[in-house]
TORPA-4810 file (N, C-alpha, C, O; in nm, 3 decimals):
<nodes>
NODE_1_0.085_-0.116_0.000_0.000_0.000_0.000_0.090_0.123_0.000_0.190_0.127_0.072_M
NODE_2_0.054_0.222_-0.080_0.136_0.342_-0.084_0.048_0.465_-0.091_-0.065_0.461_-0.141_K
NODE_3_0.100_0.574_-0.040_0.032_0.703_-0.049_0.047_0.756_-0.190_0.156_0.749_-0.247_L
NODE_4_-0.060_0.809_-0.246_-0.053_0.862_-0.382_-0.104_1.005_-0.387_-0.196_1.041_-0.313_I
NODE_5_-0.044_1.088_-0.474_-0.096_1.222_-0.494_-0.230_1.214_-0.568_-0.256_1.118_-0.640_P
NODE_6_-0.313_1.314_-0.550_-0.442_1.320_-0.618_-0.470_1.464_-0.658_-0.405_1.556_-0.609_F
NODE_7_-0.567_1.484_-0.746_-0.594_1.614_-0.805_-0.606_1.726_-0.702_-0.554_1.836_-0.723_K
NODE_8_-0.673_1.699_-0.592_-0.697_1.803_-0.493_-0.581_1.826_-0.396_-0.587_1.920_-0.316_E
NODE_9_-0.477_1.745_-0.402_-0.362_1.759_-0.309_-0.310_1.902_-0.309_-0.288_1.961_-0.415_S
NODE_10_-0.290_1.957_-0.189_-0.235_2.092_-0.180_-0.123_2.102_-0.076_-0.077_2.211_-0.044_N
NODE_11_-0.081_1.987_-0.024_0.025_1.979_0.076_0.109_1.854_0.052_0.063_1.758_-0.010_R
NODE_12_0.231_1.857_0.101_0.318_1.739_0.098_0.393_1.735_0.230_0.478_1.820_0.257_E
NODE_13_0.363_1.637_0.312_0.424_1.624_0.443_0.540_1.523_0.439_0.536_1.426_0.363_Y
NODE_14_0.640_1.546_0.519_0.757_1.458_0.534_0.837_1.441_0.405_0.909_1.342_0.389_A
NODE_15_0.826_1.534_0.314_0.901_1.525_0.188_1.052_1.526_0.212_1.127_1.465_0.135_A
NODE_16_1.096_1.593_0.318_1.239_1.602_0.349_1.280_1.508_0.462_1.384_1.528_0.525_D
NODE_17_1.199_1.406_0.486_1.229_1.309_0.592_1.237_1.170_0.530_1.135_1.102_0.519_Q
NODE_18_1.356_1.126_0.490_1.371_0.999_0.418_1.325_0.877_0.497_1.297_0.772_0.438_P
NODE_19_1.317_0.889_0.630_1.272_0.774_0.709_1.121_0.752_0.699_1.070_0.650_0.745_E
NODE_20_1.048_0.848_0.640_0.903_0.838_0.624_0.864_0.846_0.477_0.940_0.897_0.394_Y
NODE_21_0.746_0.794_0.447_0.690_0.814_0.314_0.640_0.958_0.304_0.587_1.012_0.402_Q
NODE_22_0.656_1.021_0.189_0.598_1.153_0.169_0.447_1.139_0.169_0.392_1.046_0.110_T
NODE_23_0.380_1.232_0.237_0.235_1.227_0.249_0.171_1.338_0.167_0.161_1.451_0.215_L
NODE_24_0.129_1.307_0.043_0.053_1.407_-0.033_-0.086_1.415_0.030_-0.147_1.312_0.060_P
NODE_25_-0.136_1.537_0.048_-0.263_1.551_0.118_-0.336_1.677_0.076_-0.278_1.768_0.018_A
NODE_26_-0.464_1.679_0.106_-0.547_1.799_0.093_-0.574_1.846_0.235_-0.617_1.768_0.319_W
NODE_27_-0.550_1.972_0.262_-0.573_2.029_0.394_-0.675_2.139_0.382_-0.661_2.230_0.299_R
NODE_28_-0.779_2.132_0.464_-0.883_2.234_0.463_-0.831_2.364_0.523_-0.759_2.362_0.623_A
NODE_29_-0.867_2.474_0.462_-0.825_2.606_0.512_-0.912_2.646_0.631_-0.860_2.689_0.734_R
NODE_30_-1.041_2.632_0.616_-1.136_2.666_0.723_-1.215_2.541_0.756_-1.302_2.500_0.679_V
NODE_31_-1.185_2.482_0.870_-1.252_2.358_0.908_-1.235_2.341_1.059_-1.122_2.332_1.107_D
NODE_32_-1.343_2.336_1.131_-1.335_2.325_1.277_-1.269_2.194_1.321_-1.222_2.183_1.434_S
NODE_33_-1.266_2.095_1.232_-1.206_1.967_1.265_-1.061_1.956_1.220_-0.994_1.856_1.248_Q
NODE_34_-1.010_2.057_1.149_-0.872_2.052_1.100_-0.852_1.938_1.002_-0.751_1.868_1.008_G
NODE_35_-0.948_1.918_0.912_-0.948_1.802_0.823_-0.828_1.797_0.730_-0.788_1.898_0.671_R
NODE_36_-0.772_1.677_0.718_-0.662_1.647_0.628_-0.700_1.517_0.557_-0.738_1.419_0.622_L
NODE_37_-0.691_1.516_0.424_-0.730_1.398_0.347_-0.609_1.347_0.271_-0.536_1.424_0.209_V
NODE_38_-0.587_1.215_0.275_-0.482_1.152_0.195_-0.542_1.029_0.127_-0.650_0.982_0.163_C
NODE_39_-0.470_0.978_0.029_-0.522_0.866_-0.050_-0.416_0.755_-0.057_-0.299_0.781_-0.085_C
NODE_40_-0.459_0.632_-0.032_-0.373_0.515_-0.036_-0.412_0.429_-0.155_-0.530_0.415_-0.186_W
NODE_41_-0.313_0.372_-0.221_-0.339_0.280_-0.331_-0.291_0.141_-0.292_-0.177_0.123_-0.250_Q
NODE_42_-0.379_0.043_-0.306_-0.346_-0.095_-0.271_-0.278_-0.165_-0.388_-0.308_-0.139_-0.504_L
NODE_43_-0.187_-0.255_-0.355_-0.126_-0.339_-0.458_-0.229_-0.444_-0.500_-0.328_-0.463_-0.429_T
NODE_44_-0.208_-0.512_-0.612_-0.303_-0.617_-0.652_-0.320_-0.725_-0.543_-0.432_-0.771_-0.520_P
NODE_45_-0.211_-0.765_-0.477_-0.222_-0.866_-0.371_-0.304_-0.813_-0.253_-0.387_-0.885_-0.197_L
NODE_46_-0.281_-0.688_-0.216_-0.359_-0.628_-0.107_-0.507_-0.620_-0.142_-0.593_-0.642_-0.057_E
NODE_47_-0.536_-0.590_-0.267_-0.675_-0.585_-0.311_-0.742_-0.721_-0.296_-0.857_-0.730_-0.254_R
NODE_48_-0.669_-0.827_-0.331_-0.724_-0.963_-0.316_-0.745_-0.997_-0.168_-0.848_-1.054_-0.131_L
NODE_49_-0.648_-0.960_-0.085_-0.662_-0.987_0.059_-0.786_-0.918_0.116_-0.863_-0.979_0.190_K
NODE_50_-0.805_-0.792_0.081_-0.922_-0.718_0.130_-1.050_-0.778_0.075_-1.150_-0.790_0.146_V
NODE_51_-1.049_-0.816_-0.051_-1.166_-0.878_-0.113_-1.208_-1.005_-0.039_-1.326_-1.026_-0.012_L
NODE_52_-1.110_-1.089_-0.007_-1.142_-1.217_0.055_-1.158_-1.210_0.207_-1.235_-1.288_0.264_F
NODE_53_-1.088_-1.119_0.273_-1.099_-1.113_0.420_-1.195_-1.005_0.468_-1.254_-1.016_0.575_T
NODE_54_-1.210_-0.899_0.387_-1.293_-0.787_0.429_-1.230_-0.708_0.542_-1.300_-0.635_0.613_G
NODE_55_-1.099_-0.720_0.561_-1.029_-0.658_0.673_-0.920_-0.564_0.623_-0.846_-0.596_0.531_V
NODE_56_-0.913_-0.447_0.687_-0.804_-0.352_0.664_-0.747_-0.317_0.801_-0.822_-0.283_0.892_V
NODE_57_-0.616_-0.325_0.816_-0.549_-0.289_0.941_-0.500_-0.145_0.930_-0.461_-0.101_0.822_W
NODE_58_-0.503_-0.074_1.041_-0.464_0.068_1.043_-0.372_0.089_1.163_-0.417_0.078_1.277_H
NODE_59_-0.245_0.118_1.138_-0.150_0.147_1.246_-0.132_0.298_1.257_-0.128_0.369_1.157_Q
NODE_60_-0.121_0.345_1.380_-0.103_0.487_1.404_0.020_0.506_1.491_0.030_0.448_1.599_I
NODE_61_0.113_0.587_1.444_0.231_0.619_1.525_0.199_0.745_1.605_0.193_0.855_1.548_L
NODE_62_0.178_0.731_1.735_0.143_0.846_1.818_0.263_0.911_1.884_0.252_1.021_1.938_T
NODE_63_0.377_0.843_1.881_0.497_0.891_1.949_0.465_0.927_2.094_0.517_1.024_2.150_F
NODE_64_0.376_0.844_2.152_0.332_0.857_2.292_0.263_0.988_2.323_0.267_1.036_2.436_N
NODE_65_0.201_1.046_2.221_0.119_1.167_2.238_-0.028_1.124_2.233_-0.057_1.012_2.191_K
NODE_66_-0.121_1.212_2.274_-0.263_1.176_2.269_-0.306_1.138_2.128_-0.263_1.197_2.029_P
NODE_67_-0.391_1.039_2.120_-0.444_0.992_1.992_-0.544_1.091_1.935_-0.632_1.139_2.005_L
NODE_68_-0.529_1.120_1.807_-0.627_1.205_1.740_-0.724_1.116_1.663_-0.687_1.006_1.621_Q
NODE_69_-0.848_1.162_1.644_-0.946_1.080_1.571_-0.896_1.046_1.431_-0.832_1.127_1.364_P
NODE_70_-0.927_0.926_1.388_-0.887_0.876_1.256_-1.013_0.827_1.184_-1.110_0.787_1.248_Q
NODE_71_-1.012_0.831_1.052_-1.123_0.779_0.974_-1.066_0.711_0.851_-0.995_0.773_0.772_L
NODE_72_-1.097_0.584_0.834_-1.058_0.509_0.715_-1.185_0.483_0.637_-1.283_0.433_0.693_V
NODE_73_-1.186_0.515_0.509_-1.307_0.499_0.429_-1.272_0.461_0.286_-1.162_0.488_0.239_T
NODE_74_-1.365_0.399_0.219_-1.349_0.368_0.077_-1.412_0.478_-0.009_-1.397_0.478_-0.131_A
NODE_75_-1.481_0.571_0.054_-1.549_0.679_-0.018_-1.464_0.805_-0.018_-1.410_0.845_0.085_D
NODE_76_-1.452_0.868_-0.134_-1.376_0.992_-0.146_-1.453_1.103_-0.075_-1.569_1.126_-0.107_K
NODE_77_-1.389_1.172_0.020_-1.458_1.281_0.089_-1.470_1.405_0.002_-1.397_1.421_-0.096_P
NODE_78_-1.561_1.493_0.039_-1.575_1.619_-0.032_-1.458_1.710_0.002_-1.422_1.725_0.118_E
NODE_79_-1.399_1.770_-0.100_-1.288_1.862_-0.080_-1.315_1.983_-0.165_-1.289_1.983_-0.286_M
NODE_80_-1.367_2.087_-0.103_-1.403_2.210_-0.175_-1.279_2.291_-0.207_-1.196_2.317_-0.120_E
NODE_81_-1.267_2.331_-0.332_-1.153_2.412_-0.374_-1.147_2.542_-0.295_-1.039_2.589_-0.260_E
NODE_82_-1.264_2.601_-0.266_-1.267_2.727_-0.193_-1.220_2.713_-0.050_-1.190_2.812_0.016_S
NODE_83_-1.213_2.588_0.001_-1.173_2.564_0.138_-1.032_2.504_0.145_-0.991_2.458_0.251_N
NODE_84_-0.960_2.504_0.037_-0.826_2.446_0.035_-0.727_2.538_0.102_-0.726_2.659_0.076_A
NODE_85_-0.645_2.484_0.189_-0.540_2.563_0.257_-0.438_2.609_0.156_-0.408_2.538_0.060_A
NODE_86_-0.385_2.724_0.177_-0.285_2.776_0.083_-0.148_2.769_0.144_-0.050_2.809_0.081_R
</nodes>
């Protein structure tokens, strides 16, 4: 599974940190929840695993800080151009 850029992407996190994958993302400019959207692409084998098991695992590196809410979905969220962070 890898992070992929998408049309609405307006940020790139960890681009200068070789120990991490670069995180292309869309960040809302005005959003009470501080919404950040990223997109993952599954390999063909991962797609088969999900198809047959119906399971997706999600690991979160908190670095021993408080956990922030997470949302994993198969549906593309709404990303308004007028609300894109600059």
